C-alpha positions as CSV (number, residue, x, y, z in Angstrom):
1,M,-3.3,8.6,-12.8
2,T,-6.6,7.4,-11.4
3,H,-8.2,4.1,-12.0
4,E,-10.6,5.2,-14.7
5,E,-7.6,6.9,-16.7
6,T,-5.6,3.5,-16.2
7,L,-8.4,1.4,-17.8
8,K,-8.5,4.1,-20.7
9,I,-4.8,3.3,-21.3
10,F,-5.4,-0.5,-21.5
11,S,-8.2,0.3,-23.8
12,I,-5.7,1.9,-26.1
13,M,-3.3,-1.0,-25.8
14,K,-5.9,-3.6,-26.4
15,A,-6.9,-1.9,-29.5
16,N,-3.4,-2.0,-30.9
17,Y,-2.3,-5.4,-29.2
18,T,-5.4,-7.4,-29.9
19,N,-3.8,-10.9,-30.0
20,F,-1.8,-10.2,-26.7
21,F,-5.0,-9.3,-24.6
22,K,-7.2,-12.0,-26.4
23,G,-8.2,-14.8,-23.9
24,M,-6.7,-13.1,-20.8
25,S,-8.4,-13.8,-17.6
26,K,-10.4,-11.3,-15.5
27,N,-7.9,-11.9,-12.7
28,D,-5.0,-11.2,-14.8
29,A,-6.4,-8.1,-16.5
30,N,-7.3,-6.9,-12.9
31,A,-3.8,-7.4,-11.6
32,M,-2.2,-5.6,-14.6
33,V,-4.4,-2.6,-14.1
34,A,-3.9,-2.5,-10.4
35,L,0.1,-2.6,-11.1
36,W,-0.1,0.2,-13.6
37,E,-2.4,2.2,-11.4
38,D,0.0,2.0,-8.6
39,M,3.2,2.5,-10.7
40,F,1.9,5.5,-12.3
41,S,-0.3,6.9,-9.5
42,H,2.0,9.9,-9.3
43,E,2.1,10.8,-13.0
44,K,-0.3,12.9,-14.9
45,A,-2.5,10.9,-17.2
46,E,-1.7,13.0,-20.3
47,I,1.9,12.1,-20.0
48,V,1.3,8.5,-19.6
49,F,-1.1,8.6,-22.4
50,A,1.4,10.3,-24.6
51,A,4.2,8.0,-23.5
52,V,2.2,4.8,-24.4
53,K,1.2,6.4,-27.8
54,A,4.9,7.2,-28.5
55,Y,5.9,3.4,-27.9
56,I,3.0,2.2,-30.0
57,A,4.1,4.6,-32.8
58,T,7.4,3.3,-32.8
59,D,6.9,-0.4,-31.9
60,T,7.6,-2.9,-34.7
61,K,7.8,-6.1,-32.6
62,G,4.0,-6.2,-31.9
63,Y,4.3,-6.5,-28.1
64,P,2.5,-4.2,-25.7
65,P,4.9,-2.1,-23.3
66,N,5.7,-3.0,-19.8
67,V,6.1,-0.4,-17.0
68,G,9.6,0.1,-17.5
69,A,9.3,1.0,-21.4
70,V,6.6,3.5,-20.6
71,K,8.5,5.1,-17.7
72,E,11.7,5.3,-20.0
73,K,9.3,7.1,-22.6
74,I,8.1,9.6,-19.9
75,L,11.8,10.4,-19.3
76,D,12.3,11.2,-22.9
77,I,9.3,13.5,-22.9
78,Y,10.6,15.2,-19.8
79,Q,14.4,15.4,-20.8
80,P,14.4,15.4,-24.6
81,D,17.9,16.7,-24.8
82,E,19.8,14.6,-22.3
83,M,23.6,15.2,-22.2
84,T,25.7,12.8,-24.0
85,E,29.1,11.4,-22.4
86,Q,31.0,13.3,-25.0
87,E,29.3,16.5,-24.2
88,A,29.8,15.9,-20.6
89,F,33.5,15.4,-21.1
90,N,33.8,18.6,-23.2
91,L,32.2,20.7,-20.5
92,I,34.6,19.1,-18.1
93,A,37.5,19.8,-20.3
94,K,36.6,23.4,-20.8
95,A,36.4,23.9,-17.0
96,A,39.8,22.2,-16.4
97,S,41.5,24.3,-19.1
98,N,40.6,27.4,-16.8
99,A,41.0,25.8,-13.6
100,N,44.7,26.9,-13.1
101,Y,43.6,30.3,-11.6
102,C,39.8,30.0,-11.0
103,A,39.1,26.2,-10.3
104,K,36.5,27.0,-7.7
105,E,34.4,29.2,-10.2
106,E,34.8,26.7,-13.1
107,F,33.7,23.9,-10.7
108,E,30.5,25.8,-9.7
109,K,29.6,26.4,-13.3
110,L,29.4,22.8,-14.1
111,P,25.9,21.0,-13.8
112,K,25.5,19.2,-10.5
113,E,25.8,15.8,-12.0
114,L,29.2,16.8,-13.3
115,Q,30.1,18.3,-10.2
116,R,29.5,14.9,-8.5
117,L,31.7,13.3,-11.0
118,V,34.6,15.6,-10.8
119,G,34.4,15.5,-7.1
120,S,36.1,19.0,-6.2
121,P,37.8,22.1,-7.7
122,N,41.1,20.5,-6.7
123,R,40.5,17.8,-9.1
124,L,39.9,20.2,-11.9
125,R,43.3,22.0,-10.9
126,E,45.1,18.6,-11.0
127,W,43.7,18.0,-14.5
128,A,44.7,21.3,-15.7
129,L,48.2,20.4,-14.9
130,M,48.4,17.2,-17.1
131,D,49.7,17.0,-20.4
132,T,47.0,17.3,-23.1
133,Q,47.3,13.7,-24.5
134,T,47.0,12.0,-21.1
135,F,44.0,14.4,-20.1
136,Q,42.2,13.5,-23.4
137,T,42.9,9.9,-23.5
138,V,43.0,8.4,-19.9
139,V,41.1,11.0,-18.0
140,G,38.7,11.3,-20.9
141,S,37.9,7.6,-21.1
142,N,37.4,7.4,-17.3
143,V,35.2,10.4,-17.1
144,M,33.0,9.3,-19.9
145,R,32.7,5.8,-18.4
146,S,31.8,7.5,-15.0
147,Y,29.3,9.8,-16.7
148,R,27.7,6.8,-18.4
149,A,27.2,4.9,-15.0
150,I,25.8,8.1,-13.1
151,A,23.5,8.8,-16.1
152,K,22.3,5.3,-16.0
153,S,21.8,5.2,-12.4
154,T,20.0,8.6,-12.4
155,K,17.8,7.6,-15.0
156,E,16.8,4.4,-13.3
157,T,16.2,6.3,-10.0
158,Q,13.8,8.8,-11.8
159,M,11.8,5.8,-13.1
160,L,11.1,4.5,-9.6
161,P,8.0,5.5,-7.7
162,P,8.2,8.4,-5.3
163,S,7.7,6.1,-2.2
164,V,10.7,3.8,-3.5
165,I,12.8,6.9,-3.9
166,Q,12.0,8.2,-0.4
167,L,12.9,4.9,1.0
168,I,16.2,4.5,-0.8
169,E,17.2,8.1,0.3
170,Q,16.5,7.4,3.8
171,T,18.4,4.2,3.8
172,T,21.3,5.7,2.1
173,Q,21.4,8.7,4.4
174,G,21.3,6.3,7.4
175,K,24.1,4.5,6.2
176,F,26.1,7.4,5.3
177,M,25.8,8.9,8.8
178,L,26.7,5.6,10.3
179,E,29.9,5.4,8.2
180,E,30.7,8.9,8.9
181,S,30.4,8.5,12.6
182,K,32.9,5.8,12.7
183,M,35.3,7.1,10.3
184,S,38.3,9.2,11.2
185,I,39.4,12.3,9.2
186,E,42.4,10.2,8.0
187,E,40.3,7.4,7.0
188,E,38.0,9.8,5.1
189,N,40.9,11.3,3.2
190,D,42.2,7.9,2.4
191,R,38.8,7.0,1.1
192,R,38.7,10.1,-1.2
193,N,42.3,9.6,-2.4
194,Q,41.3,6.0,-3.5
195,I,38.2,7.4,-5.5
196,H,40.5,10.0,-7.2
197,K,43.0,7.4,-8.1
198,L,40.4,5.1,-9.7
199,M,39.2,8.1,-11.7
200,E,42.4,8.6,-13.2
201,G,42.7,4.8,-14.1
């Protein structure tokens, strides 16, 4: 989104939130425009316009949106049918029900975020051997809680500017490589087992 397009966004908001912008100093206005121009520089103007209008159309409090609120609306535009935690568990439960004989195939059918949550085909196979009540209650509760955390983290990451995402990825990769270089095979196995035990409550 360009500077001129950012000014048009603020013209729309000023028309709807007259009292908020009344008496705002030129310096404050310029600072707001500069921030929005930077935070939405990678977005197409029509998407930001649509997100702002969607916010205005549903706002009942009378306050203009901040950057985060608009980014959340943009995600809603891009991902209108986000998977719920119950839907996520249902997919995992279906995969686990067939995991006795084809755990690897069932694991690979899962969406990437659910593969990340499950961890490995062996985990599906272990869940397949559990009694139904334990799986539906204990594992189900842990899976849905973990999915909420992953979905929240993913959504917050997607709302960040590309430059910040790139910096986080570089930092995370550097820490991971450092940890891996210091960790023995036994230590790595212990760490994975601890994660698995946590998942099972």
